[in-house]
C-alpha positions as CSV (number, residue, x, y, z in Angstrom):
1,F,-8.1,-7.2,-12.0
2,P,-8.5,-3.8,-13.5
3,Y,-5.2,-2.2,-12.2
4,I,-5.5,0.9,-14.3
5,K,-9.0,2.4,-14.3
6,K,-10.2,3.2,-17.8
7,G,-13.3,5.2,-18.9
8,L,-14.7,8.4,-17.3
9,F,-17.4,6.5,-15.5
10,G,-14.9,3.9,-13.9
11,R,-12.4,6.7,-13.0
12,T,-15.0,8.9,-11.5
13,K,-16.6,6.0,-9.4
14,H,-13.1,5.1,-8.2
15,E,-12.2,8.7,-7.1
16,F,-15.6,9.2,-5.6
17,T,-15.2,6.1,-3.4
18,K,-11.7,7.0,-2.5
19,W,-12.4,10.6,-1.5
20,F,-15.8,10.1,0.3
21,M,-15.2,6.6,1.9
22,V,-11.6,5.6,2.0
23,K,-9.8,8.9,2.9
24,P,-12.2,9.7,5.8
25,F,-11.9,6.0,7.1
26,T,-8.1,6.3,6.8
27,W,-8.2,9.5,8.8
28,Y,-10.5,8.2,11.4
29,C,-8.5,4.9,11.7
30,N,-5.2,6.7,12.2
31,K,-6.6,9.2,14.6
32,K,-9.0,7.1,16.8
33,I,-8.0,3.4,16.4
34,L,-4.2,3.4,15.7
35,K,-3.4,6.7,17.3
36,S,-0.5,6.8,14.8
37,K,2.4,9.2,14.8
38,I,4.6,9.5,11.7
39,I,8.3,10.2,12.3
40,G,10.7,11.1,9.4
41,K,8.4,11.7,6.4
42,E,10.3,14.9,5.6
43,K,13.1,12.8,4.4
44,F,11.3,11.6,1.3
45,K,9.5,14.9,0.3
46,K,11.8,15.3,-2.8
47,I,11.5,11.7,-4.1
48,K,9.1,11.4,-7.0
49,K,8.5,7.6,-7.3
50,A,9.8,4.7,-5.2
51,V,9.2,1.3,-3.8
52,V,8.1,1.4,-0.3
53,T,8.5,-1.5,2.1
54,C,6.8,-1.9,5.6
55,N,6.5,-4.7,8.2
56,H,3.1,-6.2,8.0
57,V,1.8,-6.2,11.6
58,N,-1.9,-5.3,11.5
59,I,-4.7,-5.4,9.1
60,W,-4.7,-1.6,9.1
61,D,-1.1,-1.0,8.6
62,C,-1.5,0.1,5.0
63,L,-3.6,3.0,6.2
64,L,-0.8,4.1,8.5
65,V,1.6,4.1,5.5
66,K,-1.0,5.9,3.4
67,K,-1.0,8.7,6.2
68,A,2.8,8.9,5.9
69,F,2.6,9.3,2.0
70,K,-0.7,11.3,1.9
71,K,0.7,13.9,-0.5
72,K,2.1,11.1,-2.8
73,K,0.4,8.6,-5.1
74,L,0.6,5.4,-3.0
75,F,-0.4,1.8,-4.4
76,I,-0.5,-1.1,-2.1
77,T,0.3,-4.7,-3.3
78,A,-1.6,-7.4,-1.7
79,A,-1.8,-11.1,-1.7
80,P,-4.3,-12.8,-4.3
81,F,-6.9,-13.6,-1.7
82,N,-7.4,-9.9,-0.9
83,N,-9.0,-9.5,-4.4
84,R,-12.6,-9.8,-3.0
85,K,-15.8,-9.3,-4.9
86,D,-17.8,-7.9,-1.9
87,F,-18.1,-4.3,-0.7
88,L,-14.8,-4.5,1.3
89,G,-13.1,-5.5,-2.0
90,K,-14.5,-2.5,-3.6
91,L,-13.2,-0.2,-0.7
92,M,-9.7,-1.8,-1.0
93,R,-9.6,-1.3,-4.8
94,A,-10.6,2.4,-4.2
95,G,-7.8,2.6,-1.7
96,D,-5.4,1.7,-4.7
97,M,-4.8,-1.9,-3.9
98,M,-2.8,-3.9,-6.4
99,P,-3.4,-7.6,-5.7
100,M,-0.8,-10.0,-7.1
101,S,-2.1,-13.2,-8.9
102,D,-1.8,-16.9,-8.4
103,T,-1.5,-17.3,-12.2
104,H,1.3,-16.6,-14.7
105,A,-1.1,-14.5,-16.9
106,G,-2.3,-12.6,-13.9
107,M,1.3,-11.7,-12.7
108,R,2.0,-10.6,-16.2
109,H,-0.9,-8.2,-16.0
110,F,0.4,-7.1,-12.5
111,N,3.9,-6.4,-14.0
112,K,2.2,-4.4,-16.7
113,A,0.5,-2.3,-14.1
114,L,3.9,-1.9,-12.1
115,D,5.5,-0.8,-15.4
116,Y,2.9,1.9,-15.7
117,R,3.1,3.0,-12.1
118,L,6.9,2.8,-11.5
119,G,8.1,3.3,-15.2
120,K,5.8,5.9,-16.7
121,K,4.0,7.6,-13.8
122,K,5.3,9.1,-10.6
123,S,3.9,6.6,-8.1
124,F,5.0,4.9,-4.9
125,V,4.2,1.2,-4.6
126,L,4.1,-0.5,-1.1
127,F,5.3,-3.9,-0.7
128,Y,5.3,-6.1,2.5
129,P,8.7,-7.8,2.0
130,E,8.1,-10.1,5.0
131,Q,5.4,-11.7,2.8
132,A,2.9,-12.5,5.6
133,M,1.2,-10.6,8.5
134,W,2.4,-11.3,12.0
135,W,0.0,-9.5,14.4
136,N,1.7,-7.0,16.4
137,Y,5.1,-8.5,16.0
138,E,7.6,-6.0,17.1
139,K,11.0,-7.2,15.4
140,P,12.0,-7.3,11.8
141,R,11.8,-10.6,10.0
142,P,13.6,-11.8,6.9
143,Y,12.7,-10.1,3.7
144,K,11.7,-11.7,0.4
145,N,13.3,-10.5,-2.8
146,G,10.2,-9.2,-4.7
147,A,10.1,-5.5,-3.7
148,F,14.0,-5.1,-4.2
149,H,13.7,-6.8,-7.6
150,Y,11.1,-4.2,-8.8
151,A,13.1,-1.4,-7.3
152,V,16.2,-2.4,-9.4
153,K,14.0,-3.2,-12.5
154,Y,12.6,0.4,-12.5
155,N,15.7,2.1,-11.1
156,V,13.8,3.7,-8.2
157,P,14.8,4.0,-4.6
158,I,13.5,2.0,-1.8
159,I,12.0,3.7,1.2
160,P,12.0,1.5,4.2
161,T,9.3,2.1,6.8
162,F,8.7,0.3,10.0
163,I,5.9,0.2,12.4
164,T,6.7,0.3,16.1
165,F,4.5,0.1,19.1
166,I,4.2,2.1,22.3
167,K,3.0,0.1,25.4
168,T,-0.2,1.5,27.0
169,D,-2.5,0.4,29.7
170,E,-5.3,0.4,27.3
171,L,-6.9,-3.0,26.3
172,D,-6.0,-3.9,22.7
């Protein structure tokens, strides 16, 4: 997986897809589908790089976190099966997805990318420490250690985010 885009053509294609497909879809999804409201984003304005955690309750929740961190460079970790070769996979990569790997060599490559993002660059990296998505689950679940391991390793703060729901009469 090419975690760090190289070459003028590769970076240009990535940025074009991000600005003209992913960002408009993120805006539309947050405005019309999720009807999201971000509370407390002013509290992390001065933070330059961090590990972000969030409960994983919806296939679009990463877009909600992207909205909260829209002025920051946010990368989203994902399970290996999200590294798809189809059009959706291209869009997820343009949205700065960083899939983990099933192999030792792949995870070494993933760790180098994290070293670049959290060590050398000023980036935010989103982890879902509950490890799996539970559709519309409203309570916190036990966390795995991965996100916290990387925060300690790179000496960066952890910004915990949590998605809550408002009950409506609309059909979901």
